[in-house]
N, C-alpha and C positions, 0 to 999 in steps of 0.2 A: 504494500500500500504506500503510495507516494505521500511524503510529508508535505502538507499544504503550504507550509512556510517556504518550501524550496521551489514551488511552482511559479512559472512566470505568468504574466497577465493573460496571455492567450490560453494557457492550460487551465487557469482558474475559470476563465470564461466558459470553456468547454464543460467543466464540471457544473457550472451554474445551468448551462443549457441541458445537461443531463437531468438535473433535478426538475427543471421546468417541463421537460418531456414527460416525466413521471407524474407531475402534477396534472398534466392534461390527460392522463390515463393512457399514455403511449408507452409501452414496454420497449426500451431502447435495445434490449437483447432478447427478442422473442424466441421461444423454443420450437414453435411449430415449423414443419417443413415449408420451404418456399418453392413453388412449382416452376423452377427455371425450365424454359423450353427451347432456348437458343443462346448463342454466344455472340459477342461482337464480331468474331471472325465468320461465323456461319451466316450471319445476316449480310456481311460485306461480300461474301463469296457467292451467296445464293439468291439475293433479293432480285425479283423481277416484278416491277410494278404492274405489268400486264397480267401476270398470273395471280397477283395478290397473295403470294405464298407466305408473307409475313404480316398479314392483316391482324392477327391476334398473337402477339409474341410477348414472352415474359423473360426478362433478363435481370441479372443481379450483379452488382459490382460496387466499386469504390468511386466516390466523387473525386475527380482530379482537377476540375476547374468549373467555374460558374460565371455566367453573365446575366445578372438580374436586371430586367428592363420592365419595371412596373408589373402589369398583369400577365406578362409572359417572360420566360427566361430560357436560356440554353445552359446546358452543363455537359461535361464530358464524363462518361462512365467507363471505368476500366475493369475488365474481368481477366481471367487467366489467359485469354487469347488476344487481348488488345483493347483498344478504345473505340467508343462510338459516341456520337453526339446525341443528346436527348433534348427534345423540345418540351417544355413544361408550361402549360397555359392554366391560369388560375381556375377558370370556369370549367375546365375539362377534368381536373383532379378534385375539384370541389363543386360538383354539379348543383348542390342545394344552396341554401342561404348561408350556411356556416362555411366561411372561407379560412378557417384556422389552419388547415393543413398546408395551405399555400402561404398565407400572409404571415403566419407565426412560425410554423414548423419549418417549411422549406426556406423561407427568406431569412429567418433569424436564428433558428436553433440547429440547423444543419451546417456542417463545415466540410471543407476539403478533407478527404480521408474517411469520412463516414461511409458505411456500406448500406446501400438501399436496394430495394427491388422495384422494378418498373414493369408495368403491363401497358401495352399499347400497340401501335402499328408502325411499320417501316415506311418511310417516304423520302423523297429528295426535296430539299429546300430550293428556293428560287435560284440560289447560287450553285446548285448541283451537289450539295453536301448530303450524303446519306445520314439519316437521323431516325430516331424513334420518337414518335408523337405519343407522349405519356397520357394514358387515361387513368392510371392508378399509380400511387407511390406509397411505398411502405418502408419504414425505418427497420433495418435489420441489425445494425451494430453501430453504436456511437463511438467515434474515435476520440480519445482523451489526450492524445499527443499530437503535436503539430508536425505534419509531414514537410520535409524539405521540398520546395517547389522548384523543380528544374525547368528552366525556360530557355528556348532557343529563339534568337531574334531573326529578323529578315536576312541578315548576313550569314546566318548559320552559327553564330557565336553562342555558346552555351553559358548561361548564367546560373549561379547558385547550385552548381552541380554537387551531388552527393558522391564525392570522389575520394575522400580521405580513406586510405586502406584500413587504418585502425578502426574507424567507425563502420566501414562497410563489412569487415569480417566479424566484428562484434554484434552488429545489428543487421544481420543478413536479411531479416524480415523487411527492414526499411529499404535496403539495397534492392531487393526483388520488386518492391512496389514502384520505386522511382526510376530504376534503371532497367528497362525491359530487355535489353540485350543480355543481361545477367541471367534472366530466366531462360533464354535461348541456349546459353552455355550448358545449363543443366538438363535441358531437353535433349541436347546432343549427347551428353554423357549417358543418359538413359538409352538413347538409340545405339550408342557404341556397345553397351553391355548386351542389349537385346540382339544385335547383329552377331556378336560373338557367340552368345548362347545358342542361337539358331544354327550357326556354322558347326559348333561342336555337336549339337544334337543330330544334325544331318550326317555327321561323320560316325554316328553310332555310339557316342560317348554318353555316360550317365552323370548327371549332376548330383553331387553328394555334399554332406556336411561333416566336418571333423572338429575336434575340440579346440576351443579358444584357450581354456585353462589347461595347461600341460605340466606334467611333472618334470619333463626335460625339454628345454627350449631348443628344438632341433630343426634341421633343414636349411640353415643359413648361418653365416658368420656375422653375428650382430649381438649387441648388448640388450638383454631382455628387461622388461619390467617384472618386478617380483611382487607377489601378493601372498596372503596367508589364508589357508582354508581352516576355519575354526573347528569344524566338526571332525575333520581328519587330523587336525593339528600338524599340518605340513605346509611348507612353503611351496607355492606353485608359480608358474610363469605365464604371462600373456604370450600367446604364440608369436614367434618371429617369422614363421613360415609353416605351411601345412604339408610340406613335401613328404616327410617320412610317413605320415598317416595315409596319404593318398597311395604311396607305393605299397603299403601294407594291403590295401584293397586290390592292387594288381596281383600281389601274392595270393590273395583270396580267390582270384578267378575272374575278376572283371577285366575286359579287354581295353576299356577306356573310361577314365573318370576325370572329372574336373570340378573345381569349386571356386566361386567368387568369394574371397575371404578377406576379412579385416585382420590385418597384421599390425603388430606394435613393436617398435624398436626404440629403446631408450637412448637416443642419440641426438645429435645436433639438429637444429632447424634452420632452414634457409628457403630460398625461392623454389627449390625443387625437392625439398624433404619435409615431411610432416611426421611426427612420432606415430600417429595412427594413419594407416593408409590401406588402400584396397588393391588386392592383387588377385589375378586369376592364375591358377596352376592347373595344367592338363598333363595327364600321363596316358600313353597309348602303348599297349603291348605289341611286340614283334615289329617295332619301328626303330629307326636310329636317328641321329641328329641331322643327317642329310635329308631324310624324309621330312623332318620337322621344319627345316629351313623352307622347303617348298610349301608346306602346309601353312606356315606363318605368312609367307608372301601373299598367298591367295586370300588369307583371312584379312590382312591389313588392307588389301585392295578393296575388299567388300566394306570394311569399316570406313575407309576414306570416302568411298562412293556414297555411303549412307549418311555422311555428314557434309556433303556438298561438293565432292569431287576429289580426284586422285592427287591434285596439287594443292599443297597447303603453304601458307606464309608462316614461317617459324623463325623468330628472331630477325625479321626483316628479309629473309631469304625465301625464295620459292623452292619448295622441296616436293618431289614427286614420290608417291608411294607405289608407283607401278613397278612390278617385278620384271625381271629378276634383280636382286640386290647384289652389290659387290661382296665378295668373300675374301677376307684378309686374315692370314695366319698372324696371331698376336706377336710372335717373335719377329716375323718379317715386318710387321708394322713398327715395332720398336727400332729395328735396324733402319727402316726407311725414314722415320721422323726424328729419332733421337741420335741416329748415326752410330749405334753400338750394337754388337751382337752379344746378347746375354745368355744364349743357349749354353747350358752346362755349367754356368757360373755357380759357385757355392755362396753361402751367406756373406762371407768376408769379402769376396770379390764384388758381390752386388752392392754391399755397403760402400765400398770404395768407388764403384761406378756412380752411385747416387750422389756421393760427395762431389765427384768430378762434374756431374751434370747439374749440381745445385738443387737436387731434390731432397726435401726435408723428410727424415725418417725418424722412427721411434726405436728405442732399444728392444722393445718387445717384438718387433717385426721379424718374421721368418722370411724364407726365400720367396714364398708366394706373395706376401704383401709388399716386399721390396720390388718385385717385378711389376706388381700392380701400381705402385707409386710412380715408377718410370713411365708406364703406359698412360696413366692418368695425366701426367704432366705434359707428355710430348705427343701422344697419339690421339687421345680422345678429342681434343679441340679441333682436329683436322677432319673428323668424320661427320661431315654435314649431311650428305645423302645417306639414305638407309644402307648400313654396312653390317654384314655378319663378320664379327671378329671370331676366329675359330682356333681350335687346337691349343688349348691352354696347358701350361706345365702342370704336372701332377700336384705340385705343392699348392697350386691355386684352386684346386677342384677336388675336395675330399669326398664328393659323392658321385664322381663321374668315372665312367669306364675308360680304361687306358686306350689310347689311339691304336688302331689296327696296324699302322705302319711304323709307329715309334712309341714304345712303352714309357718314355719319359714325358709324353704329352697325353692329353685326354680329349675325348670326343665331345667337346663343349663349344657352344657359341654364345656370344652376347650380341644382341642387335643394338647398334648405336644409330641415333638420329639426332641431327643438330648438336653433335658433341655430347649427347647424354645417353646413358644406357636405358633401353626400353624393355628388353627381354633377356632372359638367361635360360639356356636350354642345354640338355645333355643327352648323350646315350648313357642311360642310367647304369651306375655300377651295381651289378648283381652278384658279384663274387663276395661271399660273406667273409672269407679269410682276409682278402684285400681290404674290405670295408672296415673290419675291426682294426687292422693296422693303420688305416688312414685316421680313424677316430683316435687311436692312441697317439698319433703324431699331433693331432689337434690338442689333445690333453696336455702334451708336453709344451705346446705353445702357450696354453692357458697358464701353466705353472710358471712360465717366464713373465707373465703379466699381461698377456693378450686377452682382455676380457671379452673380445668378440669371437674367440676361437670356440669351436663346437664342443659340446659335452659328448661323452660316450653313451650311446643309446643301445644298451645290450638287448632290449626287446626287439629293436629293429634288426639287429644282427641275427637274432634268433629267427625272425620272420624270413630273412634272406636265406637262412639255412634250410628252410622248407622248400626253397626254390622260387625265384622270381624270373619270369620269362624276359628275354631281351626287350627293353622298354625305352622309349624316348619320352622325356618330360620337358615342360617349359613353364616358366613363370613370367607374367607380363604385368607391369604396373599400370593399373587402370587410370590412376590420377595423372600420371605423366602422359599416357596415351591420349587422354582427354585434352591435356594442354596442347599437344601437337595437333590434334584434330580441330581445335577451336582457336588456336593462335594465342592462347593465354600465356602470359609471361611469368606467372607465379602459381605454384601449386595451390596456394590459398584461394585463387580465383576459381578453381574447379572443385573445391570442397565447400559444401554448404556451411559447415561450422568448423573451421580450422582450429587447431590447438592454440590457445592463447593464455597468457597470464590472467587469472580471474580479476574482474573489476572489484573495487571496494564500494559497497552501497552504504 
């Protein structure tokens, strides 16, 4: 409940109007259903005056502007599909002697931001403006806060825009009301997920659910969030990935499984990282990473088409998602862009190379993270067009099958777009002996202070001992994919409610 002493004059005025509505016997928050029969968009797209197809139409939405002109007025009504003009005539909505609904309620007690219902008919004004001629008006929700009024003048200059990122992310509900393009971003996000789900289903894969609370945070190298389960009296972890659970299902006999999952990583925040994020992981039996590259290209083409076309503007550059994509071996990439051949280097040699190249490293880093640091500094920024970086060293890929032509490498690819990782995929390691050894190597790194190194998951090793068929898997960041498909510059722009420090009320 707002402290009245902290309210400004307009907010106090709205509360006074709220009280006056109640005094008039008008419930400003009615409970009954309102029989909406059309939207602003459906009227705009389908109205034909000769057919009279919107002669009796019922809309509901938020008042976004008003022009009161004596006994007749115009206002703009905004619903989830857009805006439409409404013509309100006193004697039409107040056919009897009592003109209170127009003279008092509409003119004095309603404000921009209030939600109302309108029943009437569609028509074109003399200036050709599609409008609704109101025959009835009903108050549905009184707004007690003042909306920012975003205006665009004749020159196209925007005034009083609601553009401060801090406010937009904290008050997404206001952002969605006054910045219609924001709503479209999230419509595209939903379309992306729907397109991917259809693609996976048509490939014969089953959508599943796996635990968010996990006894061991497996499937990725990341720092987890820790919580405590009171009934079991054990610490548990919010999942950092769902990989190991999905592969258990492949062991169990499913040929293809996928999950759109919320993952949580207790790490830094910036324009491309949020501690809570959405990822889809897919695992298909009897496939390898070469098949997965082709599968991914076709999927991304479909996603791009579903969101406006194969070419997107990302970071000011035109980037096409039309396959096939370039394939670049990671060590060849380091040789090409950093000018060094790191193949076969041990930890000491890699540290010396990093020092020579000016790459910052930590004492806890092993061979894999040292190579990754060089790659991140010199190769990633050059990968603008979609590029599959393939064949990572074993030390960088503890869950990946060794490469068929070189057992010091693994059958892994990461897909990079605009210098950012979008997807990570493997020919999955299904040798339980090798897997246990890789887990033990990760445990050694953890003992050195690498708090992102993996834990040993003995139950997963036991699952592999029952036999997992050759399998290919992939993880794709939905938030980053949405950024690419919508041209958003920050991950916070594609999350309804990004993680932020709490406000003090």
